[in-house]
N, C-alpha and C positions, 0 to 999 in steps of 0.2 A: 654414457657419452651426453656433451652438451648443448644443454634444448635452449641456448639461449636464442634466441630468431630477432631479440630490438633491434629493428634498418637503424645502418648507417647512413647517418643525416646528412652528415658533413664528408668533403672532399676526404679520398685516401692516397694513399701512394699505391704507385706499381707495387711496394714488397708486400702493403698492410692490404694488399690486392689479392697479392696470389695466397697470402696464408685465412683469408676471411674464403678465397675459392676450393681449398682444400677444404676448412673447414664446413663448406656447403656442399662438397662431395662428400664428407664420412651420415653428412644426414640424409644424405641422397643416395646411399649405398649399404648406411646401417641400418638409418631404423624401422623399418621396415621389418628384417626380417631381428632386430632386437626382440619385440614383441610377441614374436614366437619360438616359445621352448627349443623343441628341437635343431635349430637354428643358432649358426656358432657365432659370432663376434666378438674378435678379438680386436682395443682400440689403447694400445695403451701412451700415447704420444708421440712413438717413435711409428708403427705402422702399425697403419688400420690391414685387416683382414677379416673379413666374410666366406664363410661356407653355408650354404643355402641346402646339404644337401640331398641336391636337383643339382643335374647335370645338366651345367648350364652359366656359363663363363659373361654372360649378361647381368648372373648377378654373384656371384662365385666370385672378388674381387678383393686386389691386394692393393692398396694408395697409401698415398699422403705418408712417404718413406722421411724419416728423419731419425734416418742409420748412424751411427758411429763408424766411422771407416774400416778402424779392426779386427771392426764383428761385421761388415756385412756380409761379407760371405758368408760364414756357418748360417746366418739365417736367410737370404734367401733360400741357400741349398733345405735348408730343415720346412720353407713354404713350399717349394717344392715336392720331398718328398714326402708332405702331407697330401695336398692333391694327388700324388698320384700314387699315394698307399691306397686314396678312398677310391682312387679311376672314377676323375667328375672335374672335371674341367675351369678353369679361374682362366680373368685378367689381369696381367700386373698396369695397370697404370701409371707416367713416370711425366711429372710436368716442374715446369717452371722453380720454383722453390723444393723439389724435392732434394733430399742430400744420401748417401757424400755423391759429391759429383761427376765421380764414376763410377754411378749407380748405374746408368744402361751398356758401362759395359763390363758388370760381373752379372748380368741377367743375360748380356749371349751368349759369355762365357758356360752358362750354369744351364744355356741349351734351349733358354727361351729367346722366341724370333719375333721382330718388331713387324704389323700389322703394317705392310703396304703403303706410305705414306703417311700424314702425322692429320691431327686434329688441328684444327687453327681457335688457340684459345682467342674469345674476344671480349670484350666488354660494351656497355651501356649507362652512360648518368641517364638513366629516366628521364629526369630534366629535358632530354634530347630526344626522347622519343617522337619517331617520327608516323606520319598516317599512310599510311601503305593502299593501294589499288585496292578499286572495288571487287566482291569474291561473288560465283554466277550466282544467279537467280538457285531463287530454294536452299538456298543455304543457311545453316542456322550452325551457331556454337553452342556447346552447353557446358557448363563446369560438371566434374561428376561427382553424385551424388547418390544412384542408386548401384545395386549388384547389375543390373540389366547395364546401367553405362560402366561399370569395368569391367566388368564381358567385349560391351564393344569397341574401348581403348585396348586391348588384349586383346581382343583379334588385331586390328589394324594392326599393333607395333610388331605381334608376332610376324607379319604379311616380310619384312626384313627379310628372312629367310625363306628359302625354299629346297625343303616343303615349310611352310612355317613350324615354327621353335614349339614344340606342343610343351613344355618345359614351361618355361614364360609364363604361360596362357596359367600349368597349372599353381607357380609362383603366383599369380593375383589372386588362383581362388583360397589360395592356403594364409592369404593376409586381406582378406576381402572386411575384416571387420576394426581393423586400426589403419583400413587404407579408409575407408567412412567413418569414422571417429572426427569430433570436434577437433581435437587434440592434433592429429594429424601434422606436421608442414610436409605434406604434400597433397599440391595442387594440380589434377589432371585434367584436362579440358577434351573434349571431342567435336570432330565437325563432320557434320551433315549435310547429305545433299535427299533431297526429297526421300528424306530420314533416315537417308542411307550410311553407316557409320566413315567417313574415307580417309575421317586425317586426326592426327590426336598432339599434343603438349603438356610439357606436365611442366609444372614450378616447382622447385624446394626451397625453404625458407631454413637458412640454415648461415653461422657466418656471421651476420645482419646483413644479409646481400640477398638478394635473386639466383637462384640457380636458373637453369633454361635446361629441360633434357628429353628426348621422348620426340621429338619434333619429328612423328612421318608420316607421309604421305600416299596411298597407291595409287600402282603404278599410271592407271589410267585419270589419274585424277590428277595427276602431275602440271605445272608450269600455268597455272589455271589462278593463283595467285591463294590460295587456299591457305598455304602454310605461313607466307607472308598475314594473312587476317587471322589466325590464329594467333599466332603468336606474338601479336602486334593487341593484340583485345589481353590476351594474359595480362601483359605489360600492363594495361592500363587498370587493369585491375590489382596488379603488387601496386604498383604506381599512388592509388586512392587507398591503400592500407600502408601510406607512407612507409615504400620503399624508394632508394634514389639508386644503390646501385645493382644489375645485373648480366649475367656470366653465363656463355657457355664455350663447346664447345664444338665450333663447327669441320663439317667435311667441304676438301672441297669441292663442289655439287651445290654445298648449304650457305659455300661463304657469303656469293651475292643476295641470297634473300633475309642473309644478319644484313649486311652494309646496308642495303633498303630502308631499311629499319633503324637504320640508324649505330650499331656495334662497328667494333674497329679489335683491327688486331693487336696481342698484349704480348702474345707468345704461342707456346704449341704445344700437345699434346703426345703421347707413344705409348701405344700399347702394345703388348708384348703375351704373346700365347707359347705354350709348349707344342714343339710340330705337330700337326695330325699324323693320327698314324698310317700307313704306305695299307 
């Protein structure tokens, strides 16, 4: 896995940004599993496949496809056979730079279903990072440095599902040591109100850019400016560390939050999964 995280400090073209985004996604999805012997990460330059041995399609992912048109159907079917054979869920992410151009059609023909709606690819030149509204009183932001803070982070992110995703919590328990190591290219942040963890954000260093992931706020604390303040604070850290370009994939609900910070749209990502068993 390419661990060159030196910041790209000059303006970059859209094509360069799309490639850097995929490189960032590879680090985001693959670095932590690659630190565990029992987890499997395949990255040959034509496709990233991650199998954590957990039944969790947040971490079992396929992305960064650079497949030949004449071989794409066979390779897609091979991936599906693998995850069906081990009876683990997975998600296949398709972005602007993925090849071949008809990959989405191949995935659908193979039985994968797209998630309703697409995630909006957005980017920000950190020179244009905007200040955000003041967060609530008794609000603090901490960069994750301790096992207890990792648990807080996992607890908040797991609340995106009902019931909370226990496999996600288990994953963070398994990768605790590499996640807290000095060389980890993942920076985790937790927002607290009166000592209670209420929101999270994550930065991934990869491809010479910063990727923003896992922006989550507990339902009872939404629409208070917490997510905006949390993301902006983490991005100021990235800017001070020499990074210029940041990317993320936004839901329709999150688009306004990121626009206020200064992000703008550059494309879209679609998530494909096997249909749920009835």
